[in-house]
Each structure stands twice: as C-alpha cells, then as structure tokens.
C-alpha positions in Angstrom: -26.9 -10.9 -2.5 -29.0 -8.7 -4.8 -31.7 -11.6 -4.3 -30.9 -11.7 -0.4 -31.2 -8.6 0.5 -28.0 -7.7 0.7 -24.3 -8.9 2.4 -20.8 -7.7 3.0 -17.2 -8.0 0.6 -14.1 -7.9 2.6 -11.4 -7.7 -0.1 -7.5 -7.2 1.4 -4.5 -5.8 0.1 -1.2 -4.9 1.7 0.4 -1.6 2.4 1.9 -2.1 -0.8 -1.1 -0.3 -2.7 -0.8 2.5 -0.3 2.6 3.3 0.0 4.8 3.5 -3.1 6.8 -0.1 -2.1 10.6 -1.2 -3.2 11.7 -2.7 -6.3 7.8 -4.1 -5.9 6.0 -1.7 -8.7 3.8 -4.3 -10.1 2.8 -5.7 -6.6 1.5 -1.9 -5.4 -0.3 -1.6 -8.4 -2.0 -4.2 -8.3 -2.6 -3.8 -5.1 -4.1 0.5 -5.6 -6.4 -1.3 -8.0 -7.9 -3.5 -5.6 -8.6 -0.5 -3.7 -9.9 1.6 -6.4 -12.4 -1.5 -7.3 -13.7 -1.5 -3.2 -14.5 2.0 -3.4 -16.5 2.0 -6.5 -18.0 -0.9 -6.1 -19.2 0.7 -2.7 -20.1 2.7 -4.7 -21.9 0.9 -7.4 -23.7 -1.7 -4.8 -24.6 0.4 -1.8 -28.5 0.7 -3.3 -29.0 -3.1 -2.9 -27.5 -3.3 0.0 -24.1 -5.3 -0.3 -21.2 -3.0 2.1 -18.1 -3.8 -0.1 -15.0 -2.9 2.5 -11.3 -3.3 1.8 -9.1 -3.9 5.0 -5.7 -3.2 4.4 -2.3 -4.8 6.3 1.2 -4.8 6.5 3.7 -6.8 6.7 2.1 -10.2 8.3 3.4 -13.6 8.9 2.2 -15.6 5.4 3.8 -17.4 3.2 3.5 -14.8 0.7 5.9 -12.4 3.2 8.2 -15.3 4.2 12.0 -13.5 2.8 11.2 -10.8 5.5 10.2 -12.4 9.0 12.5 -15.6 7.6 15.2 -13.3 7.7 16.6 -12.3 11.1 18.4 -9.1 10.2 15.3 -8.1 8.2 13.5 -8.6 10.6 15.2 -7.0 13.4 15.6 -3.5 11.7 12.0 -3.8 10.7 10.6 -4.4 14.0 12.4 -1.3 15.2 10.6 1.3 13.2 7.4 -0.2 14.6 5.8 0.9 17.7 4.4 -2.6 18.4 7.8 -3.3 17.5 6.6 -7.3 15.8 5.7 -8.7 12.5 1.9 -9.0 12.7 0.3 -12.6 13.2 -3.4 -13.4 10.4 -5.2 -13.5 13.6 -4.0 -9.6 14.4 -5.8 -9.2 11.8 -8.4 -11.7 12.0 -11.1 -9.6 14.6 -11.1 -6.0 12.1 -12.0 -8.2 9.8 -15.1 -10.1 11.8 -15.8 -6.5 12.3 -16.1 -5.2 9.6 -18.5 -8.6 8.9 -20.6 -8.1 12.3 -23.5 -5.4 12.2 -21.5 -3.3 13.9 -20.2 -2.5 10.3 -23.9 -1.7 9.2 -23.1 2.3 8.6 -19.6 1.4 6.9 -19.2 1.1 2.7 -16.0 1.7 0.7 -13.9 2.2 3.7 -10.1 1.1 3.7 -9.5 0.3 7.3 -5.3 -0.2 7.8 -4.1 -2.4 10.1 -0.4 -2.1 10.6 0.3 -1.7 13.8 3.0 1.4 12.5 2.2 4.6 13.9 3.7 5.7 10.1 4.6 4.2 6.6 8.2 2.8 6.7 10.0 1.2 4.6 12.4 -1.5 4.8 15.7 -1.6 1.9 
C-alpha cells in the first residue's frame, strides 16, 4: 500500500468490544483489542495515506451468532429490545463497509463505525 501511495484497511469487530458481553469475556477482550489495534494503526499509517477504520456490528445472521438467531425464544426477546425489531443480515453492514472503502471516506481514519440497528446497547441473557 505504501508503494501504491495509500490504501484502506477495514477491520470488523462485534459489539462485544464496546460493551461487556455476558459470559463471553474472552470474546469481549479480543474485540476491544481489535478496536485499539485499528486506532493505533490509523495513527501509525496515516502519513503514507493508509486509512484504517473499524466497522463494529451488532448481532448479524452469520454462522458465529447462529445460537441467537436459530433460537426462537431468544430471538423474540432480543427483537423486542431493538427499534428495527430484527437481527441484522450481512447485507445490512455491506453498504457501510463499501462506504468506508470508497472515496466517500477519504478523510476518515481511526474511525469506529457502529452498525447495529439499536438505539442503545442491550443485553440478552
């Protein structure tokens, strides 16, 4: 990227890095570390015009969150707390990822973009 005059790095993390998750401390710690890594790299790589940003997402229907979205009772409890009344889909975060990768984000680095469909952090226990 330095040789080409710049580039973009978009890291992805879950909300566990911003809000302590229930009974998943290792996941939360690693996600928080990823957030700090993105911000440190943004500082270190800014001069050669390499932008580093982080997209943080809430529950999305992907393999790792299958326990949530395949459990009807848990899903109903979660969806009742979410303004959009649903769990996210991969395409829900795709647009924001494309935005960070495009010229629309030419002056964005070290940013943490939260895409979760939730007005306030919630916990589903």
